[in-house]
N, C-alpha and C positions, 0 to 999 in steps of 0.2 A: 473239586477243582474246577475252575472254568475251563471252557475250551480254549479260550484266549491265552490263559496262564499255561495250560499244558503245551500248547504249540510252541509258547516262548520257551519252556524248560527244554522241549525237544530240540529247538533250534540251537540252545546253548550247547547242550550235549554234543550236537553234530559239529558245532564250531570247534569245541574242545578237541573232538577226536580228530578233526581235520588239522588243528594246530599241532597235537600231540604226534600225528602221523608225519606232519611236516618237519618237525623238529628231529624226530626219529630218522627220516629220510636224509635230512642234511646231514645228521651225524655219520648215518652209514656211507653217504656218498663222500665225506670228508675223510672217510678212512678206507674207503674203496680204492682200486687200482685206476679207478676212473678220474680221480681228483686232480692227479698231477697233470693228466692231459687237458683238463678243463681249464686250469689256472696257469698253465706252463707260458703261455705268450700273453697274459694280462700286462697292461700298462704298469701295474704296480710292482709286478714281480719278474718281469722279463729280464732287466739287465742282471739282477742277482741270480736268477735261476740259470742263466747262461753261463756263469762261472762256478756253479755250485750244483751240477747236475748229478753228483754222487749224493746229494740231499734229495733229489727228485725222483730219480729212477734207480733200480738195481744195476750194478756195473761190475766189470773184472777189471783187475789191476793189470798194467803193463809197466814193468819194471824197467828202469834204466839201467845200463851196465857197461862195464869197459871205459877206456879213457874219453871223455868228453870232447866233442868235435869243437874246438874253440873258435871264437870270432875274435879278430881284431877289433879294435875301436879307433874311428876317425870321425868324430862328431861334424857335422854340417847341417846348416839350417835347411829347413824345406823351402822349396820355391814358394812365393807369395800366391801365385796366380796359375790357373790353368784356363784352357778354352774348351767350351762345350755349347754346342747349339749355336755357335756363331756368336757367343757371348763370352767376355772374359770374367772369371768368377773367382772368388777367393777360397784357396784351399782350407784355410782356418774355419771359414764358415761351414764349408762341406763337411768337415770332419765333425763339428758341432752338430748340424742337421741331421747327419746319419747316425747319431748316438754311437759314435766310435768308443769302443772300450779299450783298444789296443792297436798300435801301429808301429812297425819295426821296418827299417830299410836297411838291406845289406847291399853293400857295393864294394865289388873286387874283395869278397870274404871278409869285410870289416862292417860293422854296425855304425852307420852314420846317422841314425836318428832312431830313437826308442821313446815311446810315449804311452802311459797308461792313463786312463780316464774312468770317471763314473765309479770309483771306488775300487778299481783293479789294480794289481800291482805285477812285478815280474814272477811272483809265485803263483799268481792265477792260472787255472787250468780252463782254458775258454773252450766251449763247445765247438765242434767242427761243424755241425749239421753235415751238409753233402760234401764238404771238403774231404770228408772220410772216403768218399768213392774214389777219390784220385789215390789214395793210400792203399785202397782195395785193390786197385788196378796195378800198383807196383808188386804187390803180394802174388797177384795172379802171375805177373811176368817171372817171378822168381820159381814158382811152382812149374810154370813152362820150361824154364831152362833146366831145373832138375829133373824134368821128365815125369813128374807126378801127374801133371796134365799133358797129355801126350801131344796135342795139338790144339790150336785155337780154333780149327775146323771142326773139332768134336762137337756133337750135340750135347747140350746141357743134361739131358736125361740118360745119358750114357753114365754119367756120375751120381745123378739123384733121380733113380727110378720113380720116386714119388710125382715127378713132373711128366711122366709119360700120361698120355691122354689129356693133358692140360694145353692151354694155348702156348705154353714152351715146349712142347713136344717137337724135336727136329731142329729147335733154334740153336745155333751154335755159340760157343764161347765168344767169338769175335763179334757176332752180332748183338750179343748181350752188352759186350764192352763199348760198342759205339751206339748204344741206345737205339737199336733197329731190330729189335726182336718182333715187331709187329702185333705184339700183345695190346690189348684194350686195357688201358688203367688210367683213371683220372687223378692227375697230380695236383689238382687245384686245393691250394692249402685255404683259400677263402670260404670254401664250401665245407661245412661240418659233415656232409654226407658223401664227400668225395672218396675215392678209393684210398688215397694216401692217408686220409685222416682216420678213415675206418680201419685202416691197417694198424694205426697206432693203438687204436681202442682194442682191436682183437688181440696184438701182441701183448697187451697189457694185461688180458685175460689169461694168458698161458697157452694160447693156440700156437702149436709149431708153426714155424715159418714155411715148411713145405706144404702144410694143409692150406695157409692163407694164399699160396700160389696155385694150387691145385685147381681152384673154380675159375680162375682167369681165362678169358677166350681170346682168340686171335682176332685182331682188327683188319691186318693187312699181311701182305707177303714178307716175310723175314727178309732184312737186308736192302730194303727198298725205300725206307723212309726213317729219317731222324727223328725220333719223339721221345723226349726226357722223361723217363718213369723210373722210379725207385725200385719197383719190383724186379727190373732187370739185374740191379745191384743185390738184391736179396738172393736171386737165383745163383749169381756169380759166388756169393758167399757160402752158400750151400755147396756148390762145386768144390771150392778150395777146401772146405773142411773134409769133404768126402774124399777127395783125392790125396789129400796129405795126411789124413788121419790125425790132424793137430788142431785144436781149437784155434780161432782167429787171432784171439789175444795173445796166445802162446806164439803162435807163427809171427805175428807182428813182433812181439818182444825179442824173438831169437834170430829172426832173420832180417829185421830192419831197424827196429828202434835202438837196440843194443849196438850192432854194428855201426849205425849211422853216428853214434856219438851223443844220444840224447842227454841232457844234462838232468832232466826231472823225469820221474815216473809219469805215466799217463793213465787214464782209465777209459774202458769202452762200455757205454751203456748197454743193457741187455733187455730182451723182453721178458716176460714174467717166467718163461720156462728156462730162463738161464743163459741162452744163447747171445752173443753179442750182436747188435744190429748192423749188419755189413753196409747199409745205405746211409748210416748216419752216425753221429753221437760219439765219436771220439773225442776226447777232452785232454788238451795239452796246453804247456806254456807258449807263449808267443815265440820265444826264441827256438823252441823245438819244431814248431811249424816252418819256422825261417830254415832250419836245418834241412827239413825235408824237401823245401823248395831248392835249397842250395845242391842238395843231392841230384836232383833232376837237372839243374843248371849245368853241373859237371858230369853229366852222361851217365848218371848213377853210381859214380865212384866217389869215394872219400879217400884223399891222399894217396891216389892211384890204386887202392882196392876196390873192386868191382863188387857193388852190393845189389844194386837193380841192373840187370843186363842192358848194356848200351844199346844195343838193336831194339830193346823193348822201349826203352826211353825215347829213341828216335821215333818209332812207330806210334807211339802213345800220344805225342804232341803235334801231331800233323794230321789233317784229314787222310784217309786212306781211301775213300770213294767219293764220286760225284755228290751224293746225297749228304755228305758230311762238310762239305765246303761251305765257308763263311760267306755272308752277304745275303742278297735276295735269292733265296734257292726254294723253289717250290717244292722240292722233296724233303724239306725241313720245317720244323715247327717253329724256327727263331733263325735270327740272323748271325748268331756266334756258330762258328764251326765246331766240329766235335772229333776228338781223338779216341783213345782208349780211356775213357772217363776223365779226360781233360779237355778244356774249352779252348778255342782259338779265336780271338776276337776278329772283327771286321778289318780289312786291310792290316794283316799282321805282318810284323817285321821281326821274325824268329822270336816270337813271344808266345805265351800260353799261360793259362791261370785255371786254378782249381776254385770252384764257387759253391758256397752254401748260402742257404736263405738266412734272412735277416740280416745280410751284409758281411759273411766271412769270405775271404779272399786270400789265395797264395798266387801272387802274380810273378812270373818268371820272364825276365828279358834277357836272351841269351847274348844278343849283340852288344849289350851294354854291361854284361855281368852284374845284373841287379835282380835282387828278389825283394818283393815287398809283401808283408802280411798285414791285414786289417782285420779285426774283430769288431763286431757291432751288435747293436740291438735295434736296427732301423726298421721302423714301421713301415717304410716306404721302399723297401729292399727290391721289390719286384719291378720297379721302375728306375733303378739306379745303376743296373750293371754297365750301361754304356758310358754313363758319367763317371763311374768308378775307375773304368778303364782310361778315360781321359786324364783323371788325377794322377793314376799310377803311371802314365806316359810322361806326364809333365814332371813328376818326380824323378823318373827314370832318366830323362833327357835334359835335366837341369844343367846349365852351363853350356849346352850345345848351342850352335848359332841356328836361328830360325830359318827353316827352309822356304 
């Protein structure tokens, strides 16, 4: 056999080996725990994934129970326009551009507008992303009122010894609630190597959450700077489970979801080790998110029965320290203010909101007795929060004389 033909055959064998290895690798990857994370946010899958997270990740059920907290119905049209950046813009165009999947408006306890888009309907259970952080905060408040968490001044590592020696050593419950832990953590979703994206990957492999936090270091003194990091919420979730001895999904079901009068079951996604993810990934219907917003609108009570302590709701939805104030604040990473896992917009008028990536919102305007929930799959979510608040304000203030 000539040298030229031998080299050709060797080259063909190498090529076939590479192809077979590539196919095998692709099959392995497709069936590995990494695949869901790789395809989760793709343009082709995002909208569907966000209302079918039970098909994407493992989960725990949260059952509905007890009489449903009913809404009246008083249909009215949305206002046509809003003002943002000195321009008058159309709300219908904004809803289209932001890949809105659901929008509901509650005024004075009645549904005035309800709209489902991009294949969703009233039975769809939309993923919350970080809106779940505000739900977690409510559960922490209940545990504090019960005495399971003795004080929000307690250090996290009192309840979770695995955090001793980490950046969370000595950080208090309140400092984690206000995203003021001082722990170094990169929340950049656009960087595949960021801490938050690596966190998703490590949890998908079954690494316990406390181990995922154990290697984090401290960046600055706790309680001095507002820096939004999901690791603070994970730490709080670990504290809540340790303090109560109850899994988070069960605690949510028995202490909030059922008493609140949710009309549908929810589910909460888990890591591979089986514990729900405290920083994200609760999945519920639009109306049940609206019920949660209504609960906070009404001071944590349903029909006069207190579910979340009233003083906790009050403290959760206002800044409690200078570094948490909205506006141009050198001690904060952003211009929105922060409470106990709730956001306060700039120039607030007794309003607050829960926010999740990709455009998930629960907006509450106490002064006007309005709750607005918006679910989305918005690629440009990271630059839309101020504009979204402008839209919510236009809806909440519809019919009022312009000032």
